Every structure is written in C-alpha cells, then in structure tokens.
C-alpha positions, 0 to 999 in steps of 0.5 A, spaced: 257 864 060 261 857 061 259 852 066 264 850 071 265 842 071 261 838 076 266 836 082 269 829 080 267 827 087 260 829 086 260 826 080 262 819 083 257 819 088 251 820 083 254 815 079 254 810 085 247 812 087 245 811 080 248 804 080 245 802 087 238 804 084 240 800 077 243 794 081 237 794 086 232 793 080 235 787 078 235 783 084 235 783 092 242 780 093 245 786 089 240 791 093 244 788 099 250 789 096 249 797 096 244 798 102 248 802 107 246 800 114 247 802 121 253 798 123 258 800 128 263 803 129 260 807 122 255 806 117 257 801 112 254 798 106 251 791 108 255 788 102 262 790 106 260 787 113 255 781 111 258 775 115 258 768 112 252 766 116 248 772 114 250 771 107 247 764 107 241 766 110 240 771 104 242 766 099 236 762 102 231 767 102 232 772 096 230 767 091 223 767 094 222 774 095 225 776 088 219 771 085 213 775 088 217 781 086 217 779 079 224 778 078 225 771 078 218 768 076 222 761 075 223 760 082 220 753 085 223 752 092 220 753 099 216 759 100 216 758 108 222 760 112 223 759 120 230 763 122 232 762 129 237 767 132 240 769 138 239 777 140 243 782 137 243 778 130 240 783 126 233 779 126 229 786 125 234 789 121 234 783 116 226 783 116 226 791 114 231 790 109 227 785 105 221 789 106 224 795 104 227 792 097 220 789 096 216 795 096 221 799 093 223 795 087 218 790 086 216 789 078 209 788 080 204 791 086 205 787 092 202 787 099 206 786 105 205 785 112 210 785 118 207 782 124 210 783 131 207 781 138 206 788 141 205 795 138 212 797 141 215 791 137 212 793 131 214 800 132 221 798 133 221 794 126 218 800 123 223 804 126 229 800 123 226 800 116 226 808 117 233 808 119 236 805 113 231 809 109 234 815 112 241 812 111 240 811 103 238 817 099 237 813 093 232 809 097 229 815 101 227 817 094 222 811 093 219 810 099 214 814 104 214 812 111 207 813 115 205 811 122 204 804 121 206 803 113 211 804 108 209 805 101 213 805 095 212 804 087 213 796 088 207 796 093 205 797 100 207 794 107 203 794 113 206 793 120 201 790 125 201 787 132 198 781 135 194 786 140 190 788 134 185 784 130 187 788 123 189 782 119 182 779 117 181 779 110 188 782 107 191 779 101 198 779 102 204 777 098 209 777 103 208 776 110 213 776 116 212 774 123 217 778 127 220 775 134 214 769 134 216 766 140 214 772 144 207 772 141 202 770 147 197 767 143 197 764 136 190 767 133 194 772 129 199 767 126 193 763 124 189 768 121 196 770 117 198 763 115 191 761 113 190 767 109 196 766 105 192 761 101 189 767 097 196 769 094 198 762 091 205 765 090 206 768 097 212 768 102 212 767 109 217 768 114 218 767 121 224 770 124 225 769 132 229 768 138 228 760 141 222 760 145 219 755 150 220 747 148 213 744 147 210 751 145 206 752 139 211 755 136 216 750 138 211 745 135 211 749 128 218 749 128 218 741 128 213 741 123 217 745 119 223 741 120 220 735 117 217 739 111 223 740 107 219 741 101 215 747 103 220 750 109 227 752 109 229 752 117 235 755 119 237 755 127 243 758 130 248 753 133 246 753 141 251 756 145 255 759 139 256 767 138 255 768 130 255 775 130 262 778 131 260 785 133 257 782 139 261 783 145 262 777 150 263 782 156 256 786 155 253 779 154 255 776 160 253 783 164 246 783 161 246 775 163 247 776 170 241 781 170 235 777 167 232 770 169 237 764 167 232 761 163 230 767 159 238 768 158 239 761 155 233 763 150 235 770 147 243 769 148 244 761 147 239 760 142 236 754 147 229 752 147 227 751 154 222 749 159 217 754 161 219 755 168 226 754 171 225 748 174 218 745 172 216 738 175 215 735 168 220 738 163 219 737 156 223 731 155 219 727 160 213 729 157 215 727 150 217 720 152 209 719 154 207 721 148 203 716 144 200 716 137 192 715 137 191 716 144 185 720 143 178 718 141 177 718 134 170 722 132 165 717 130 168 711 133 164 706 137 165 705 144 167 698 147 162 698 153 167 694 157 172 700 157 174 702 164 174 710 164 176 715 170 175 722 170 179 728 173 176 735 173 179 741 175 174 747 176 174 754 173 170 759 171 172 766 168 180 767 169 181 759 169 179 753 165 175 747 167 178 741 164 175 734 164 181 729 163 178 722 161 183 716 162 182 709 160 186 704 164 189 698 160 193 694 164 197 698 169 197 704 164 193 710 163 191 712 156 189 719 155 182 719 151 179 726 152 181 733 155 175 737 154 177 744 156 171 749 158 173 757 158 168 762 161 163 757 161 156 757 166 156 752 171 150 749 169 153 747 162 159 745 166 155 740 170 152 738 164 159 736 160 161 732 167 155 729 168 155 727 160 161 723 161 160 720 168 154 716 166 158 713 160 161 707 164 166 712 168 168 707 174 171 713 178 172 721 178 175 726 182 173 733 182 176 739 185 172 741 191 175 748 192 171 754 193 169 756 186 167 748 185 164 746 191 157 746 190 158 743 183 162 737 186 157 736 192 151 736 187 155 731 183 157 727 189 150 726 191 148 724 184 153 719 183 155 717 191 160 711 189 163 714 183 164 721 184 169 724 190 170 732 191 177 733 193 180 739 196 186 741 193 190 744 199 198 744 198 199 738 201 194 734 197 197 738 191 204 736 193 202 728 193 198 729 186 203 732 183 209 727 185 204 721 183 203 725 176 211 726 175 212 718 177 207 716 172 211 720 167 217 717 169 215 710 169 211 711 163 204 709 166 201 714 162 200 716 155 199 723 153 197 726 146 201 730 142 198 737 143 202 744 144 197 747 149 197 741 153 205 741 153 205 748 155 200 747 161 204 741 164 210 745 165 207 751 169 207 747 175 214 748 178 217 744 184 220 749 189 222 745 195 221 738 198 216 738 204 217 735 211 214 728 209 218 728 202 212 731 198 214 737 193 212 744 195 209 746 188 209 753 185 203 754 179 205 759 174 200 762 170 200 762 162 196 763 156 194 756 156 191 757 164 193 756 171 196 749 170 188 747 169 190 741 165 195 739 169 191 738 175 185 735 171 190 730 169 193 729 176 186 728 179 184 723 173 190 719 175 189 719 182 182 716 181 185 710 177 187 705 182 193 701 180 194 697 186 188 692 184 186 687 178 182 690 173 175 691 173 174 689 166 177 686 160 181 691 156 177 694 150 177 693 143 175 699 140 175 707 141 170 712 143 168 718 139 169 725 142 163 727 146 162 735 146 
C-alpha cells in the first residue's frame, strides 16, 4: 500500500511549530516572535504586532529572565524592574508571556511567583496565561494549567494574592508583582522582596498603573529610579497614548464614568494625590521634608529642649498617634511619631505619660468620646501642661488650616515617610465655612483615618508661635523612646 504524501500546507504548519519550539529553546526574544496572542481584530504572533515601546520593554527585561533560565549565564545587569503603564497596555499579558516562556523552556528548574492585589486579579493573570497557551498548540504541549499554578518542564509558577498569607518560606527565582499600586498593604511585598535573597540570581518585576504620590509604592519607585545599578525603570510618558490599539473615544467614555483622579492614574499614567482635593497636596508635604528630622536611637537629649505633644486617640479601627515636636525658633521640628494600633488604654496612657514627664511644655489630647477618660486623667495629673480638646467640625477646620499654613510657610519639618505622606493626604477641604475656616472631610485609608494628621495638627496648636522661646535651642538629639 502506497501512502499518499502529506498535504504541503500541513507540512508547512508542522515545520513552523517545530521552528517555534526550537527558537523558543534558544531565547525569550525568539519565543516572543512566535507566540500568538489575542490581538484585535484577529490573533497574531506577538512579533508581528509588537510596537516599538513594547520592544524596548522586552529588550530591557529579556536578558535577566534568560539568565535565571540558564540561557544567558553571563548577564550582569539589573535584576529588578519597575514598569509603570496605563490601563490597556498589555501589562498582564506581558507578565504572563514572560512566565509562560520561563516555565516552558528554562534549562534549569525554576520557581516563579506571580502576585496580585486580590484573588480576582490573580485569576485574571492566570486566565491571560491560559488564553495564550490555548492559542499556541506547541506551548500547550509543554504546559499544564491548574487553579493556582502553571507547571512545565522548566519549572512551576504559583499565582498568589496579597489577601492570602502564602508566600513565607518560598524560594523563588522569578517574582512578578502585578498592579502593585492597587495593593492595600505592603506585607506581601516585603515578604517577597526580602525572600528573594534566598536565590542570589533572582529576578523581581513590578508592572503596574501609576498610583498615589507619597505612597509606599511611589517611594519604592523613587528609590528604584535612584539605583540604576540594580533597577531598570520604565514609565510611560504622562498623557501619552502609546498603544495604537487603544480607542480614544472609548477611553473618553470610560473616563466620564469614573472619578477624575482614578482616570488620571489609569489612563494618563499620573501619580496623583490620595483624594481629589487634599488639604495638603503631596508637593506641599514634600517641601517640608527634612533629613535628620527624627530622634536618633541612642543619642542623648539636651535637657533644654522645648517639646510639645499632639495626641489623637484611637483604639481598634483607628490608631492612637503621639506626635512630638521640638521648637527651634519659630519652626516645629518633628522628633517622633509614635503610632499605637489596637493598644489597651492603660498602655496608651503609659506611652503618653512617659513622654510628658520628659520636659514637655504643652500637650493637646483628643478628648472625643473614646478618649475622654484618658484625656481627663492626664489633665488632672499634669494640669499646667495637658489640655483635652474636643475635635468638633469648627475646631477641626481651624486646626487643619493652621497645619496647612505651617506647611506653606515651612514652619514645620517632616520626616521622609510614605505612611505619613499617605495619612496627611486623607484630609480634604470640601468647602469654606462662614468664618473662613475649611469644612473638612476625612477619608479612611490603609494608614488609618488621618490619625497622624490630627496628632500633628494638635502638636502644632500646643506650640505657641507668638511669644519668645521658653529656653535656648537644644544642641543634641533625643533617643526614640518606646
């Protein structure tokens, strides 16, 4: 029996698939030329529709990923990457593509972790990876997709979320943080970033929208920009549409349906203030930041220091914050910001009292319902130093305006602290009241309910700026007390 020759078209297809596998074994960049993606109007190879800005991203990151896969062992460039791109710019797709290649074609077994803010975002990442696997039969032969993992001959990927405590103890060669600016806290990030030291050649990738100025994600970006030896940073230009597949008319329609600030983040790639109209914008806060502001551990206190306290009381949901300032001339230098969360009132009283007895000249304490007894007890013990304050709307307006004025005139110095910056931006001026003071709206965030803001405002109010100093300027620093 004579076998009929295989159709030429089928032979050509088989040859293309074989070539895709052979090339992918050689490098990530060759893999990206072959892999078919869910493009519009029809699926196409990434190499045929890759735009110049995408090619630049790939060129910067591919050598590091190839290094951990044993393809390019002589690589000595950055191993940490921070990419900031607007919505719709294939961020999740790019992450999935990189990891699919690593798990399918690494020459040495690797462990990869892809982390997202929530389970649903992690599921989107996994779905993106599976969609491209399904479009590429030659890739599907090498990879198996499970509910929280992708397994291949080159290794395994685990997909986790910041909602679950599942990262401790893992040794990962490749770590991807997807949409980092939507992570509410940094606990998972810290575990992943510190744990990378278990693998000396590990690669760490952050790919995200722009976020909130002054947040820990923003502080991390600034540190990455300054460390070109270890970090490669790419930020899409602000107000620039890089991706030609994005439809301006559709973006305009979506923009009209979401808050203005959120739209600026996800469409315009702008780092924004935490609220639409914060009383203290990030730029204003930044001009008050001073190096060496806080007390250094172990340093001696000059006994002539003129100190003031502001205390905002919380218990479970809100924080208790004790803000200590030192007066130098007419400038209030922040020396300590002590944050107590879910702390019994007896311990709170101890912490506050421990600071008052060390030459504090004046202290204002939030005397709201939750802190009334605590404030009254301290007023009775320190009658000429401590005063309780009811934070009613009118007084909040006056305190907030005084805090803003102190920042505008640089009569206050602040430490460089991302959580402080976030908290200070939670207070928003809604309108101006009848007596010229702002009507305040306080937002709630992962750092609290603007508890640091109100403690700082109370500390400033405790310090009189309209009279001579009580004592000479100090010549030392005081150790932080606990």
